[in-house]
C-alpha positions as CSV (number, residue, x, y, z in Angstrom):
1,M,-11.6,13.2,8.8
2,R,-9.3,11.5,11.2
3,E,-5.7,12.5,10.9
4,A,-2.5,11.4,12.6
5,V,1.0,12.7,12.9
6,V,3.4,9.7,12.9
7,L,6.7,10.7,14.5
8,A,9.5,9.0,12.6
9,G,12.6,11.2,13.0
10,G,14.6,9.6,15.7
11,R,18.2,8.3,15.2
12,G,17.6,4.9,16.8
13,T,20.9,4.9,18.6
14,R,20.0,2.0,20.8
15,L,19.7,-0.2,17.7
16,W,23.2,0.7,16.4
17,P,24.7,-0.4,14.1
18,L,21.4,-1.4,12.3
19,T,20.4,2.2,12.1
20,E,23.7,3.4,10.5
21,T,22.2,3.1,7.1
22,R,18.5,2.9,7.7
23,P,16.1,4.9,9.9
24,K,14.5,2.9,12.7
25,P,10.9,3.1,11.4
26,L,12.1,1.3,8.2
27,I,13.8,-1.7,9.8
28,P,12.4,-4.9,8.3
29,L,9.9,-6.9,10.4
30,C,8.6,-10.1,8.8
31,G,8.3,-8.7,5.3
32,R,7.2,-5.2,6.2
33,A,8.9,-2.1,7.5
34,L,8.2,-1.4,11.2
35,I,6.3,1.8,10.5
36,D,4.0,0.0,8.1
37,Y,2.4,-1.9,10.9
38,I,1.3,1.2,12.8
39,A,0.3,3.0,9.6
40,G,-1.8,0.0,8.5
41,W,-3.4,-0.4,11.9
42,L,-4.3,3.3,12.0
43,R,-5.8,3.2,8.5
44,E,-7.9,0.2,9.6
45,K,-9.1,2.2,12.6
46,G,-10.4,5.1,10.5
47,F,-7.5,7.4,10.2
48,T,-7.6,8.5,6.6
49,R,-4.8,11.1,6.6
50,L,-1.3,10.2,8.0
51,I,1.4,12.8,8.2
52,V,4.8,11.2,8.7
53,A,7.3,13.5,10.4
54,A,10.8,12.4,9.3
55,R,14.3,13.7,10.0
56,Y,17.2,11.3,10.3
57,L,17.6,9.6,6.8
58,G,14.3,11.1,6.0
59,D,14.7,10.8,2.3
60,Q,14.3,7.0,2.7
61,L,10.9,7.5,4.3
62,V,9.9,9.9,1.6
63,R,10.7,7.2,-1.0
64,H,9.0,4.5,1.0
65,F,5.7,6.3,1.2
66,R,5.8,7.9,-2.2
67,G,2.6,7.2,-4.2
68,K,0.7,5.7,-1.2
69,P,-2.7,7.4,-0.9
70,G,-3.5,9.2,2.4
71,I,0.1,9.2,3.5
72,E,2.4,12.2,3.2
73,T,6.0,12.6,4.4
74,H,7.7,15.8,5.6
75,V,11.4,15.9,6.4
76,L,11.7,18.4,9.2
77,D,14.6,20.2,11.0
78,S,12.8,19.4,14.3
79,R,14.6,19.5,17.7
80,D,12.3,17.0,19.4
81,T,8.9,15.3,19.3
82,A,6.6,18.3,20.2
83,D,8.7,20.6,18.0
84,A,7.9,18.4,15.0
85,V,4.2,18.9,15.6
86,R,4.9,22.7,16.0
87,L,6.5,22.8,12.6
88,L,3.6,20.8,11.1
89,A,0.9,23.1,12.6
90,P,0.1,24.9,9.3
91,I,-0.9,21.7,7.6
92,I,-2.9,20.0,10.4
93,K,-6.6,20.5,9.5
94,G,-8.8,18.8,12.0
95,D,-10.2,19.9,15.4
96,H,-8.6,16.8,16.9
97,F,-5.6,14.7,15.8
98,L,-3.5,11.8,16.9
99,V,0.2,11.9,17.6
100,A,1.7,8.4,17.1
101,M,5.1,6.9,17.4
102,G,6.4,5.3,14.2
103,D,8.7,2.8,16.0
104,V,6.2,1.2,18.4
105,L,4.3,-2.0,17.5
106,C,0.8,-1.7,19.0
107,N,-2.7,-3.0,18.4
108,A,-4.7,-0.9,20.8
109,D,-8.2,0.2,19.9
110,F,-7.5,3.6,18.4
111,D,-11.1,4.0,17.4
112,A,-12.1,3.9,21.1
113,F,-9.2,6.1,22.0
114,W,-10.4,8.8,19.5
115,R,-14.0,8.6,20.7
116,S,-13.0,8.9,24.4
117,H,-11.0,12.0,23.7
118,V,-13.7,13.7,21.7
119,E,-16.4,12.9,24.2
120,R,-14.5,14.3,27.2
121,G,-13.3,17.4,25.4
122,G,-9.9,17.8,27.0
123,I,-6.9,19.4,25.4
124,A,-5.1,16.1,25.5
125,T,-5.8,12.4,26.1
126,I,-2.7,10.2,26.7
127,M,-2.8,6.5,26.0
128,L,-1.4,4.7,29.1
129,R,-0.6,1.1,29.8
130,E,-0.4,-0.8,33.0
131,V,3.0,-2.1,34.2
132,D,4.3,-3.7,37.4
133,N,7.1,-1.1,37.8
134,P,6.7,2.4,36.4
135,R,10.2,3.5,37.2
136,P,11.9,2.9,33.8
137,Y,9.0,4.7,32.1
138,G,7.7,7.6,34.2
139,L,5.0,8.4,36.7
140,V,1.4,9.1,35.9
141,L,-1.2,9.6,38.6
142,V,-4.8,9.4,37.4
143,D,-7.9,10.3,39.5
144,D,-11.1,8.4,39.5
145,E,-12.6,10.6,36.8
146,G,-9.8,9.7,34.4
147,R,-8.0,13.0,34.7
148,I,-4.2,13.0,34.9
149,R,-3.0,14.8,38.1
150,L,0.7,14.2,37.9
151,F,3.0,13.4,34.9
152,I,6.8,13.0,35.4
153,E,9.1,11.2,33.0
154,K,11.4,8.5,34.5
155,P,11.6,9.5,38.2
156,G,13.6,7.6,40.8
157,S,11.8,5.0,42.9
158,L,11.9,7.3,46.0
159,D,10.2,10.0,43.9
160,I,7.5,7.7,42.9
161,Y,6.8,6.7,46.5
162,V,6.9,10.3,47.9
163,L,4.9,11.9,45.1
164,S,2.2,9.1,45.2
165,I,1.7,9.6,48.9
166,A,1.7,13.4,48.6
167,Y,-0.9,13.5,45.8
168,S,-3.1,10.9,47.4
169,R,-3.3,13.0,50.6
170,R,-3.9,16.2,48.7
171,L,-6.6,14.8,46.3
172,G,-7.8,11.9,48.2
173,R,-8.9,10.1,45.1
174,I,-6.0,8.8,43.1
175,A,-7.3,5.7,41.3
176,Y,-4.2,4.5,39.4
177,S,-0.5,4.9,40.0
178,N,1.1,2.0,38.0
179,L,0.3,3.5,34.5
180,V,2.9,4.7,32.1
181,N,3.0,6.7,28.9
182,A,2.4,4.5,25.8
183,G,3.6,7.2,23.3
184,F,0.2,7.9,21.6
185,Y,-1.6,11.1,22.2
186,M,-5.0,12.4,21.1
187,L,-4.9,16.2,21.0
188,S,-7.3,19.1,20.6
189,R,-6.3,21.7,18.0
190,D,-5.9,24.1,21.0
191,I,-2.5,22.4,21.7
192,L,-1.1,24.1,18.6
193,G,-1.6,27.5,20.3
194,V,0.1,26.2,23.4
195,L,3.1,25.1,21.4
196,E,3.3,28.4,19.5
197,R,3.1,30.5,22.7
198,N,5.7,28.3,24.5
199,P,8.6,27.6,22.2
200,S,10.6,26.0,24.9
201,L,8.2,23.0,25.1
202,M,10.1,20.5,22.9
203,D,9.2,17.0,24.1
204,W,5.7,15.7,24.9
205,G,6.6,13.6,27.9
206,R,9.4,15.8,29.4
207,H,7.9,19.2,28.7
208,V,4.4,19.5,27.3
209,F,2.3,17.2,29.5
210,P,3.9,18.3,32.8
211,F,3.3,21.9,31.7
212,L,-0.3,21.2,30.9
213,V,-1.0,19.3,34.2
214,E,0.8,22.0,36.3
215,N,-1.4,24.6,34.7
216,N,-4.6,22.6,35.4
217,A,-5.4,22.0,31.8
218,P,-7.8,19.1,31.2
219,V,-5.5,16.2,30.4
220,Y,-7.2,12.8,30.4
221,A,-6.0,9.2,30.5
222,W,-7.1,6.4,28.2
223,V,-5.8,3.0,29.4
224,M,-5.2,0.4,26.7
225,G,-6.7,-3.0,27.3
226,R,-4.7,-5.6,29.0
227,D,-5.1,-7.9,26.0
228,S,-3.5,-5.2,23.7
229,Y,0.0,-5.6,22.5
230,W,2.7,-2.9,22.9
231,E,6.4,-3.0,22.2
232,D,8.9,-0.2,21.7
233,V,11.2,-1.7,19.1
234,G,14.1,0.3,20.4
235,R,16.7,-2.3,21.3
236,P,17.9,-5.5,19.7
237,S,16.2,-7.6,22.4
238,S,12.8,-5.8,21.9
239,Y,13.2,-6.2,18.1
240,I,13.6,-9.9,18.5
241,E,10.6,-9.9,20.9
242,A,8.5,-8.1,18.3
243,V,9.3,-10.8,15.8
244,R,8.2,-13.4,18.3
245,A,5.0,-11.6,18.9
246,L,4.1,-11.3,15.2
247,L,5.0,-14.9,14.4
248,S,3.2,-16.4,17.4
249,G,0.0,-14.3,17.0
250,I,0.4,-12.5,20.3
251,A,0.0,-9.2,18.6
252,R,-3.5,-9.9,17.4
253,G,-4.5,-8.1,14.2
254,L,-0.9,-7.4,13.2
255,R,0.1,-10.0,10.6
256,P,3.5,-10.8,9.1
257,G,3.8,-10.3,5.4
258,G,3.2,-13.1,2.9
259,R,0.8,-16.0,3.3
260,E,0.5,-18.6,6.0
261,R,1.4,-21.7,4.1
262,E,0.8,-23.8,7.2
263,P,0.3,-22.9,10.9
264,G,3.2,-20.6,11.9
265,V,5.0,-20.7,8.5
266,F,4.7,-17.4,6.7
267,I,6.0,-17.3,3.1
268,E,6.3,-14.4,0.8
269,G,6.7,-15.0,-3.0
270,D,8.3,-18.3,-4.0
271,P,11.5,-18.9,-2.1
272,V,13.6,-22.0,-2.6
273,I,13.3,-24.1,0.5
274,E,15.3,-27.3,0.6
275,G,16.0,-27.2,4.3
276,R,13.7,-27.6,7.3
277,L,11.4,-24.9,8.7
278,V,10.6,-25.1,12.4
279,P,7.6,-22.8,13.0
280,P,6.9,-20.1,13.7
281,V,9.1,-18.6,10.9
282,F,8.9,-16.0,8.2
283,I,10.6,-16.5,4.8
284,G,10.8,-13.6,2.3
285,R,10.9,-13.3,-1.4
286,N,13.8,-14.9,-3.3
287,V,15.2,-16.5,-0.2
288,V,17.2,-19.6,-0.7
289,V,17.4,-22.2,2.2
290,E,19.8,-25.0,1.1
291,R,19.5,-28.6,2.1
292,D,20.0,-29.7,5.7
293,A,19.6,-26.1,6.9
294,I,17.2,-25.6,9.8
295,I,15.3,-22.3,10.2
296,G,13.4,-21.5,13.4
297,P,11.7,-21.4,15.6
298,Y,11.1,-17.6,15.8
299,A,13.3,-16.8,12.8
300,C,12.7,-14.1,10.2
301,I,14.6,-14.3,6.9
302,E,14.1,-11.3,4.7
303,E,14.1,-10.9,0.9
304,G,17.1,-12.3,-1.0
305,A,18.9,-13.9,1.9
306,R,20.7,-17.2,1.4
307,I,21.1,-19.8,4.1
308,K,23.6,-22.4,3.0
309,R,23.6,-26.1,3.7
310,G,23.6,-27.3,7.3
311,A,23.3,-23.8,8.7
312,R,21.1,-23.2,11.8
313,I,19.1,-20.0,12.4
314,R,17.0,-19.7,15.5
315,G,15.4,-16.7,17.3
316,S,17.1,-14.3,14.9
317,V,16.4,-11.7,12.1
318,I,18.3,-11.9,8.8
319,W,18.0,-8.9,6.6
320,E,18.0,-8.6,2.8
321,N,20.7,-10.2,0.7
322,T,22.6,-11.6,3.6
323,V,24.5,-14.9,3.3
324,V,24.9,-17.3,6.2
325,G,27.6,-19.9,5.4
326,A,27.4,-23.7,5.5
327,N,27.1,-25.3,8.9
328,S,27.1,-21.9,10.7
329,V,24.9,-21.1,13.7
330,V,23.0,-17.8,14.3
331,E,21.0,-17.6,17.5
332,E,19.2,-14.6,19.1
333,S,21.0,-12.2,16.7
334,I,20.2,-9.7,14.1
335,L,22.2,-9.5,10.8
336,A,21.6,-6.4,8.7
337,D,21.5,-6.4,4.9
338,N,24.4,-7.7,2.8
339,V,26.2,-9.3,5.7
340,Y,28.4,-12.3,4.9
341,V,28.9,-15.0,7.5
342,G,31.5,-17.6,6.6
343,D,31.2,-21.3,6.9
344,T,31.1,-22.9,10.4
345,A,30.8,-19.5,12.2
346,V,28.9,-19.1,15.4
347,V,27.0,-15.8,16.1
348,E,25.1,-15.6,19.4
349,A,23.3,-12.6,20.9
350,S,25.0,-10.2,18.5
351,V,24.1,-7.5,16.0
352,A,25.9,-6.9,12.7
353,G,25.5,-3.8,10.6
354,S,25.1,-3.5,6.9
355,G,27.8,-5.2,4.9
356,A,29.7,-6.7,7.8
357,R,31.8,-9.7,7.1
358,L,32.5,-12.6,9.5
359,S,35.2,-15.0,8.5
360,S,34.8,-18.7,8.5
361,A,35.0,-20.4,11.9
362,T,34.5,-17.0,13.6
363,V,32.8,-17.2,17.1
364,V,31.0,-14.0,18.1
365,R,29.0,-13.7,21.3
366,G,27.3,-10.5,22.7
367,A,28.9,-8.2,20.1
368,R,27.9,-5.3,18.0
369,I,29.7,-5.3,14.7
370,R,29.9,-2.1,12.7
371,G,28.8,-2.3,9.0
372,G,31.6,-3.3,6.7
373,S,33.9,-4.5,9.5
374,E,35.4,-8.0,9.7
375,P,36.1,-9.6,13.1
376,T,38.8,-12.2,13.2
377,G,38.3,-15.6,14.6
């Protein structure tokens, strides 16, 4: 049996105000919740038991997964990512298990990742991805045998240079230095003992992996393929980017909800569409698009939303039951559920929380609007 712990307890503060009323793993993404993509992908790759570790607004995750076979949700009073696994130790059954992030969109080959870990027999194998600049992510140095020799979360650029030189001279065989933590970890059951004996180890990247490497424990790297897709849906810009990837097919194997009625046009249920769709787009159940409205490209309209006549939606995400008024324009923005946008309003590069109201003729650019608030215009 392959089992995975899916971490879904974060507050999602960088997505505020979208996460005021909904945990980040449940934000809608082309007809599905974000976490459903990684859960579905893991099931496809042979993981038959998923343990979802929830915290913030965890009752919503419990309801979301209730009755779904092979998925169980536990609401934990955890203090960080490794602490969540520490609390779940009594119910983890296998000799090996995966720790996965529930807010990352990724189509890496988790079957190959599992096999690599089991074959090499280390205490941990960390999925890494190649980037041009590791500074925003962390520093991982890997030798030519695939063993991680240095692991530091988010060092400064001078630290990267000095440490890379120092370790190259000491070991003489550093093979990779532009690899960063992708947030997926294959772990041996032995790690549970390490966590129990060292209660101060709270976070995988900041505490556990540096501790293991410093103590010469066998920690290996597995580098995801360059053709794999990875996106941390942690900011409004990356949220919109994830929508683009799904609708355009860049994230191969990860499909939007609904059916593809024509190339790049994904439809769920039987929405009323009187306006024009410019692919790629997603249109959810019970959506109404009135005449002369134009949706797309790269627009995601979730269930029950209403786009009134002459409105223009481009590069944006519209959540459930939101209304966009006649002749309004919404570009590169995210409107949460039950938002009301009055007629002839303009919303650009902005985020509106649940229940926000924007008056007719309002112009909003680069703003974050708290749920229920009403900017003047």
